[in-house]
PyMOL commands that place a pseudoatom at each C-alpha (Angstrom):
pseudoatom trace, name=CA, resn=MET, resi=1, chain=A, elem=C, hetatm=0, pos=[-9.362, 21.126, 9.685]
pseudoatom trace, name=CA, resn=THR, resi=2, chain=A, elem=C, hetatm=0, pos=[-10.112, 18.182, 7.378]
pseudoatom trace, name=CA, resn=MET, resi=3, chain=A, elem=C, hetatm=0, pos=[-9.902, 14.781, 9.034]
pseudoatom trace, name=CA, resn=LEU, resi=4, chain=A, elem=C, hetatm=0, pos=[-7.401, 12.362, 7.511]
pseudoatom trace, name=CA, resn=HIS, resi=5, chain=A, elem=C, hetatm=0, pos=[-7.888, 8.647, 7.375]
pseudoatom trace, name=CA, resn=HIS, resi=6, chain=A, elem=C, hetatm=0, pos=[-5.239, 6.009, 6.663]
pseudoatom trace, name=CA, resn=TRP, resi=7, chain=A, elem=C, hetatm=0, pos=[-5.271, 2.404, 5.499]
pseudoatom trace, name=CA, resn=LEU, resi=8, chain=A, elem=C, hetatm=0, pos=[-2.337, -0.012, 5.457]
pseudoatom trace, name=CA, resn=TYR, resi=9, chain=A, elem=C, hetatm=0, pos=[-2.940, -3.330, 3.744]
pseudoatom trace, name=CA, resn=ALA, resi=10, chain=A, elem=C, hetatm=0, pos=[-1.120, -6.295, 2.308]
pseudoatom trace, name=CA, resn=SER, resi=11, chain=A, elem=C, hetatm=0, pos=[-2.380, -8.537, -0.466]
pseudoatom trace, name=CA, resn=SER, resi=12, chain=A, elem=C, hetatm=0, pos=[-1.146, -11.471, -2.469]
pseudoatom trace, name=CA, resn=SER, resi=13, chain=A, elem=C, hetatm=0, pos=[-0.356, -10.610, -6.058]
pseudoatom trace, name=CA, resn=ARG, resi=14, chain=A, elem=C, hetatm=0, pos=[-2.161, -12.458, -8.817]
pseudoatom trace, name=CA, resn=LEU, resi=15, chain=A, elem=C, hetatm=0, pos=[0.109, -10.970, -11.469]
pseudoatom trace, name=CA, resn=VAL, resi=16, chain=A, elem=C, hetatm=0, pos=[1.958, -13.586, -13.488]
pseudoatom trace, name=CA, resn=GLY, resi=17, chain=A, elem=C, hetatm=0, pos=[4.192, -13.685, -16.498]
pseudoatom trace, name=CA, resn=GLN, resi=18, chain=A, elem=C, hetatm=0, pos=[6.895, -11.530, -17.935]
pseudoatom trace, name=CA, resn=ASP, resi=19, chain=A, elem=C, hetatm=0, pos=[4.826, -8.365, -18.087]
pseudoatom trace, name=CA, resn=CYS, resi=20, chain=A, elem=C, hetatm=0, pos=[4.280, -8.076, -14.304]
pseudoatom trace, name=CA, resn=GLU, resi=21, chain=A, elem=C, hetatm=0, pos=[6.393, -4.938, -14.128]
pseudoatom trace, name=CA, resn=VAL, resi=22, chain=A, elem=C, hetatm=0, pos=[4.382, -3.380, -16.958]
pseudoatom trace, name=CA, resn=GLN, resi=23, chain=A, elem=C, hetatm=0, pos=[1.156, -4.220, -15.144]
pseudoatom trace, name=CA, resn=VAL, resi=24, chain=A, elem=C, hetatm=0, pos=[2.430, -2.787, -11.848]
pseudoatom trace, name=CA, resn=GLN, resi=25, chain=A, elem=C, hetatm=0, pos=[3.604, 0.390, -13.597]
pseudoatom trace, name=CA, resn=HIS, resi=26, chain=A, elem=C, hetatm=0, pos=[0.104, 0.730, -15.078]
pseudoatom trace, name=CA, resn=ILE, resi=27, chain=A, elem=C, hetatm=0, pos=[-1.364, 0.377, -11.558]
pseudoatom trace, name=CA, resn=VAL, resi=28, chain=A, elem=C, hetatm=0, pos=[1.046, 3.055, -10.306]
pseudoatom trace, name=CA, resn=ASN, resi=29, chain=A, elem=C, hetatm=0, pos=[0.266, 5.482, -13.153]
pseudoatom trace, name=CA, resn=VAL, resi=30, chain=A, elem=C, hetatm=0, pos=[-3.513, 5.139, -12.744]
pseudoatom trace, name=CA, resn=SER, resi=31, chain=A, elem=C, hetatm=0, pos=[-3.231, 5.357, -8.954]
pseudoatom trace, name=CA, resn=LYS, resi=32, chain=A, elem=C, hetatm=0, pos=[-1.097, 8.493, -9.035]
pseudoatom trace, name=CA, resn=ARG, resi=33, chain=A, elem=C, hetatm=0, pos=[-3.709, 10.304, -11.147]
pseudoatom trace, name=CA, resn=ARG, resi=34, chain=A, elem=C, hetatm=0, pos=[-6.629, 9.071, -9.064]
pseudoatom trace, name=CA, resn=ASN, resi=35, chain=A, elem=C, hetatm=0, pos=[-4.892, 9.805, -5.767]
pseudoatom trace, name=CA, resn=ALA, resi=36, chain=A, elem=C, hetatm=0, pos=[-4.007, 13.345, -6.824]
pseudoatom trace, name=CA, resn=GLU, resi=37, chain=A, elem=C, hetatm=0, pos=[-7.630, 13.979, -7.825]
pseudoatom trace, name=CA, resn=CYS, resi=38, chain=A, elem=C, hetatm=0, pos=[-8.885, 12.593, -4.479]
pseudoatom trace, name=CA, resn=ALA, resi=39, chain=A, elem=C, hetatm=0, pos=[-6.281, 14.334, -2.227]
pseudoatom trace, name=CA, resn=VAL, resi=40, chain=A, elem=C, hetatm=0, pos=[-4.789, 10.945, -1.296]
pseudoatom trace, name=CA, resn=THR, resi=41, chain=A, elem=C, hetatm=0, pos=[-1.083, 10.378, -0.627]
pseudoatom trace, name=CA, resn=GLY, resi=42, chain=A, elem=C, hetatm=0, pos=[0.819, 7.199, 0.111]
pseudoatom trace, name=CA, resn=ALA, resi=43, chain=A, elem=C, hetatm=0, pos=[3.344, 4.584, -0.860]
pseudoatom trace, name=CA, resn=LEU, resi=44, chain=A, elem=C, hetatm=0, pos=[3.252, 1.187, -2.555]
pseudoatom trace, name=CA, resn=LEU, resi=45, chain=A, elem=C, hetatm=0, pos=[5.652, -1.713, -2.195]
pseudoatom trace, name=CA, resn=TYR, resi=46, chain=A, elem=C, hetatm=0, pos=[5.582, -4.686, -4.563]
pseudoatom trace, name=CA, resn=SER, resi=47, chain=A, elem=C, hetatm=0, pos=[7.648, -7.816, -4.045]
pseudoatom trace, name=CA, resn=GLY, resi=48, chain=A, elem=C, hetatm=0, pos=[6.366, -9.992, -6.870]
pseudoatom trace, name=CA, resn=GLU, resi=49, chain=A, elem=C, hetatm=0, pos=[4.391, -12.011, -4.338]
pseudoatom trace, name=CA, resn=HIS, resi=50, chain=A, elem=C, hetatm=0, pos=[2.772, -9.225, -2.328]
pseudoatom trace, name=CA, resn=PHE, resi=51, chain=A, elem=C, hetatm=0, pos=[1.537, -5.682, -2.518]
pseudoatom trace, name=CA, resn=VAL, resi=52, chain=A, elem=C, hetatm=0, pos=[1.805, -3.548, 0.617]
pseudoatom trace, name=CA, resn=GLN, resi=53, chain=A, elem=C, hetatm=0, pos=[0.358, -0.077, 0.480]
pseudoatom trace, name=CA, resn=PHE, resi=54, chain=A, elem=C, hetatm=0, pos=[-0.228, 2.792, 2.890]
pseudoatom trace, name=CA, resn=ILE, resi=55, chain=A, elem=C, hetatm=0, pos=[-2.677, 5.472, 1.782]
pseudoatom trace, name=CA, resn=GLU, resi=56, chain=A, elem=C, hetatm=0, pos=[-3.965, 8.521, 3.617]
pseudoatom trace, name=CA, resn=GLY, resi=57, chain=A, elem=C, hetatm=0, pos=[-6.517, 11.172, 2.824]
pseudoatom trace, name=CA, resn=PRO, resi=58, chain=A, elem=C, hetatm=0, pos=[-10.190, 12.083, 3.165]
pseudoatom trace, name=CA, resn=PRO, resi=59, chain=A, elem=C, hetatm=0, pos=[-12.238, 9.195, 4.632]
pseudoatom trace, name=CA, resn=ASN, resi=60, chain=A, elem=C, hetatm=0, pos=[-14.557, 8.950, 1.598]
pseudoatom trace, name=CA, resn=SER, resi=61, chain=A, elem=C, hetatm=0, pos=[-11.606, 8.740, -0.800]
pseudoatom trace, name=CA, resn=ILE, resi=62, chain=A, elem=C, hetatm=0, pos=[-9.904, 6.058, 1.277]
pseudoatom trace, name=CA, resn=ALA, resi=63, chain=A, elem=C, hetatm=0, pos=[-13.166, 4.063, 1.415]
pseudoatom trace, name=CA, resn=GLN, resi=64, chain=A, elem=C, hetatm=0, pos=[-13.547, 4.227, -2.381]
pseudoatom trace, name=CA, resn=ILE, resi=65, chain=A, elem=C, hetatm=0, pos=[-9.957, 3.165, -3.022]
pseudoatom trace, name=CA, resn=ARG, resi=66, chain=A, elem=C, hetatm=0, pos=[-10.245, 0.387, -0.445]
pseudoatom trace, name=CA, resn=MET, resi=67, chain=A, elem=C, hetatm=0, pos=[-13.343, -0.990, -2.179]
pseudoatom trace, name=CA, resn=SER, resi=68, chain=A, elem=C, hetatm=0, pos=[-11.641, -0.759, -5.569]
pseudoatom trace, name=CA, resn=ILE, resi=69, chain=A, elem=C, hetatm=0, pos=[-8.550, -2.668, -4.373]
pseudoatom trace, name=CA, resn=SER, resi=70, chain=A, elem=C, hetatm=0, pos=[-10.662, -5.294, -2.592]
pseudoatom trace, name=CA, resn=GLN, resi=71, chain=A, elem=C, hetatm=0, pos=[-12.516, -5.988, -5.857]
pseudoatom trace, name=CA, resn=ASP, resi=72, chain=A, elem=C, hetatm=0, pos=[-9.416, -5.822, -8.107]
pseudoatom trace, name=CA, resn=SER, resi=73, chain=A, elem=C, hetatm=0, pos=[-8.648, -9.218, -9.661]
pseudoatom trace, name=CA, resn=ARG, resi=74, chain=A, elem=C, hetatm=0, pos=[-4.899, -8.504, -9.465]
pseudoatom trace, name=CA, resn=HIS, resi=75, chain=A, elem=C, hetatm=0, pos=[-5.102, -8.810, -5.658]
pseudoatom trace, name=CA, resn=SER, resi=76, chain=A, elem=C, hetatm=0, pos=[-6.120, -11.732, -3.474]
pseudoatom trace, name=CA, resn=HIS, resi=77, chain=A, elem=C, hetatm=0, pos=[-6.218, -12.121, 0.296]
pseudoatom trace, name=CA, resn=VAL, resi=78, chain=A, elem=C, hetatm=0, pos=[-6.390, -8.367, 0.997]
pseudoatom trace, name=CA, resn=VAL, resi=79, chain=A, elem=C, hetatm=0, pos=[-5.599, -7.990, 4.708]
pseudoatom trace, name=CA, resn=THR, resi=80, chain=A, elem=C, hetatm=0, pos=[-6.011, -4.743, 6.633]
pseudoatom trace, name=CA, resn=LEU, resi=81, chain=A, elem=C, hetatm=0, pos=[-2.951, -4.141, 8.806]
pseudoatom trace, name=CA, resn=ALA, resi=82, chain=A, elem=C, hetatm=0, pos=[-3.884, -0.671, 10.070]
pseudoatom trace, name=CA, resn=ASP, resi=83, chain=A, elem=C, hetatm=0, pos=[-6.922, 1.522, 9.605]
pseudoatom trace, name=CA, resn=GLY, resi=84, chain=A, elem=C, hetatm=0, pos=[-7.916, 4.739, 11.338]
pseudoatom trace, name=CA, resn=GLU, resi=85, chain=A, elem=C, hetatm=0, pos=[-7.592, 8.467, 11.706]
pseudoatom trace, name=CA, resn=SER, resi=86, chain=A, elem=C, hetatm=0, pos=[-4.298, 10.245, 11.117]
pseudoatom trace, name=CA, resn=PRO, resi=87, chain=A, elem=C, hetatm=0, pos=[-3.332, 13.536, 12.759]
pseudoatom trace, name=CA, resn=GLU, resi=88, chain=A, elem=C, hetatm=0, pos=[-1.049, 14.434, 9.839]
pseudoatom trace, name=CA, resn=ARG, resi=89, chain=A, elem=C, hetatm=0, pos=[0.215, 13.081, 6.536]
pseudoatom trace, name=CA, resn=ASN, resi=90, chain=A, elem=C, hetatm=0, pos=[3.182, 10.753, 6.413]
pseudoatom trace, name=CA, resn=PHE, resi=91, chain=A, elem=C, hetatm=0, pos=[3.584, 11.053, 2.634]
pseudoatom trace, name=CA, resn=GLU, resi=92, chain=A, elem=C, hetatm=0, pos=[3.002, 14.744, 1.954]
pseudoatom trace, name=CA, resn=GLY, resi=93, chain=A, elem=C, hetatm=0, pos=[3.726, 15.464, -1.692]
pseudoatom trace, name=CA, resn=TRP, resi=94, chain=A, elem=C, hetatm=0, pos=[3.580, 11.807, -2.788]
pseudoatom trace, name=CA, resn=ALA, resi=95, chain=A, elem=C, hetatm=0, pos=[0.412, 10.930, -4.734]
pseudoatom trace, name=CA, resn=LEU, resi=96, chain=A, elem=C, hetatm=0, pos=[1.944, 7.440, -4.711]
pseudoatom trace, name=CA, resn=ALA, resi=97, chain=A, elem=C, hetatm=0, pos=[5.578, 6.713, -3.929]
pseudoatom trace, name=CA, resn=TYR, resi=98, chain=A, elem=C, hetatm=0, pos=[6.813, 3.611, -5.772]
pseudoatom trace, name=CA, resn=ASN, resi=99, chain=A, elem=C, hetatm=0, pos=[10.320, 2.531, -6.663]
pseudoatom trace, name=CA, resn=GLY, resi=100, chain=A, elem=C, hetatm=0, pos=[9.928, -0.851, -8.329]
pseudoatom trace, name=CA, resn=ARG, resi=101, chain=A, elem=C, hetatm=0, pos=[10.355, -4.435, -7.283]
pseudoatom trace, name=CA, resn=SER, resi=102, chain=A, elem=C, hetatm=0, pos=[13.370, -5.554, -5.283]
pseudoatom trace, name=CA, resn=GLN, resi=103, chain=A, elem=C, hetatm=0, pos=[14.565, -8.668, -3.479]
pseudoatom trace, name=CA, resn=PHE, resi=104, chain=A, elem=C, hetatm=0, pos=[15.245, -6.593, -0.349]
pseudoatom trace, name=CA, resn=VAL, resi=105, chain=A, elem=C, hetatm=0, pos=[11.647, -5.361, -0.265]
pseudoatom trace, name=CA, resn=GLY, resi=106, chain=A, elem=C, hetatm=0, pos=[10.355, -8.872, -0.903]
pseudoatom trace, name=CA, resn=LYS, resi=107, chain=A, elem=C, hetatm=0, pos=[12.326, -10.345, 2.001]
pseudoatom trace, name=CA, resn=ALA, resi=108, chain=A, elem=C, hetatm=0, pos=[11.346, -7.467, 4.300]
pseudoatom trace, name=CA, resn=ILE, resi=109, chain=A, elem=C, hetatm=0, pos=[7.639, -7.858, 3.418]
pseudoatom trace, name=CA, resn=THR, resi=110, chain=A, elem=C, hetatm=0, pos=[7.731, -11.623, 3.970]
pseudoatom trace, name=CA, resn=LYS, resi=111, chain=A, elem=C, hetatm=0, pos=[9.435, -11.148, 7.350]
pseudoatom trace, name=CA, resn=ALA, resi=112, chain=A, elem=C, hetatm=0, pos=[7.028, -8.408, 8.444]
pseudoatom trace, name=CA, resn=LEU, resi=113, chain=A, elem=C, hetatm=0, pos=[3.954, -10.421, 7.393]
pseudoatom trace, name=CA, resn=LYS, resi=114, chain=A, elem=C, hetatm=0, pos=[5.281, -13.396, 9.370]
pseudoatom trace, name=CA, resn=HIS, resi=115, chain=A, elem=C, hetatm=0, pos=[5.697, -11.106, 12.368]
pseudoatom trace, name=CA, resn=PHE, resi=116, chain=A, elem=C, hetatm=0, pos=[2.201, -9.711, 11.774]
pseudoatom trace, name=CA, resn=ASP, resi=117, chain=A, elem=C, hetatm=0, pos=[0.812, -13.248, 12.015]
pseudoatom trace, name=CA, resn=GLU, resi=118, chain=A, elem=C, hetatm=0, pos=[2.700, -13.722, 15.298]
pseudoatom trace, name=CA, resn=SER, resi=119, chain=A, elem=C, hetatm=0, pos=[2.180, -10.221, 16.726]
pseudoatom trace, name=CA, resn=ARG, resi=120, chain=A, elem=C, hetatm=0, pos=[0.021, -7.661, 14.943]
pseudoatom trace, name=CA, resn=ASP, resi=121, chain=A, elem=C, hetatm=0, pos=[1.786, -4.693, 16.560]
pseudoatom trace, name=CA, resn=ARG, resi=122, chain=A, elem=C, hetatm=0, pos=[5.289, -5.889, 15.653]
pseudoatom trace, name=CA, resn=GLY, resi=123, chain=A, elem=C, hetatm=0, pos=[4.397, -6.730, 12.052]
pseudoatom trace, name=CA, resn=ARG, resi=124, chain=A, elem=C, hetatm=0, pos=[2.477, -3.483, 11.556]
pseudoatom trace, name=CA, resn=SER, resi=125, chain=A, elem=C, hetatm=0, pos=[5.380, -1.479, 13.005]
pseudoatom trace, name=CA, resn=GLU, resi=126, chain=A, elem=C, hetatm=0, pos=[7.882, -3.213, 10.723]
pseudoatom trace, name=CA, resn=LEU, resi=127, chain=A, elem=C, hetatm=0, pos=[5.797, -2.537, 7.605]
pseudoatom trace, name=CA, resn=LEU, resi=128, chain=A, elem=C, hetatm=0, pos=[5.175, 1.097, 8.532]
pseudoatom trace, name=CA, resn=ARG, resi=129, chain=A, elem=C, hetatm=0, pos=[8.907, 1.586, 9.180]
pseudoatom trace, name=CA, resn=LEU, resi=130, chain=A, elem=C, hetatm=0, pos=[9.737, -0.083, 5.843]
pseudoatom trace, name=CA, resn=ILE, resi=131, chain=A, elem=C, hetatm=0, pos=[7.258, 2.057, 3.877]
pseudoatom trace, name=CA, resn=LYS, resi=132, chain=A, elem=C, hetatm=0, pos=[8.254, 5.312, 5.587]
pseudoatom trace, name=CA, resn=GLY, resi=133, chain=A, elem=C, hetatm=0, pos=[11.938, 4.563, 5.145]
pseudoatom trace, name=CA, resn=PHE, resi=134, chain=A, elem=C, hetatm=0, pos=[11.399, 3.787, 1.494]
pseudoatom trace, name=CA, resn=ALA, resi=135, chain=A, elem=C, hetatm=0, pos=[9.566, 7.038, 0.730]
for i in range(1, 135): cmd.bond("trace and resi %d" % i, "trace and resi %d" % (i + 1))
show_as sticks, trace
zoom trace
C-alpha cells in the first residue's frame, strides 16, 4: 500500500488588480494537470486575501508542490496548518476542487485563521471542515 501524505496551508495572496480571477483560474488549471500527473488530490479556497489549500498524495509529490508554492511570488506568509501521513484520501477523484471566490469563504477563512492563532487545533479543525464541506 502506498503511503499518503497531506499538507494543509494558508497563505496571503499577492494577487492584485482586476484580473485576479483570471490569475487564480490559471493557477487552478495548471495545478489540476500537475496534480493528476503526480497522483495528488485536494481542494483550494481563495478569498481574495488568502489561499487555503489541502493536498494529499505521495510524499515526494507533496514535497515538490510545497516547495513550488513556498517559492511562488503570488503567495506570501505561507503557513503550514497540518502536515503528515493520511490513512486514506479525503478528496478522491478531485485533482483540485475549486469553486471560485466568495464572501462566505473569505469570512470563514478569516475566522478560522484567527482561531488558528488562538488555538491551533480549533483553527485547523475549522479549516478542514470548511474545505471538506466545500468539496
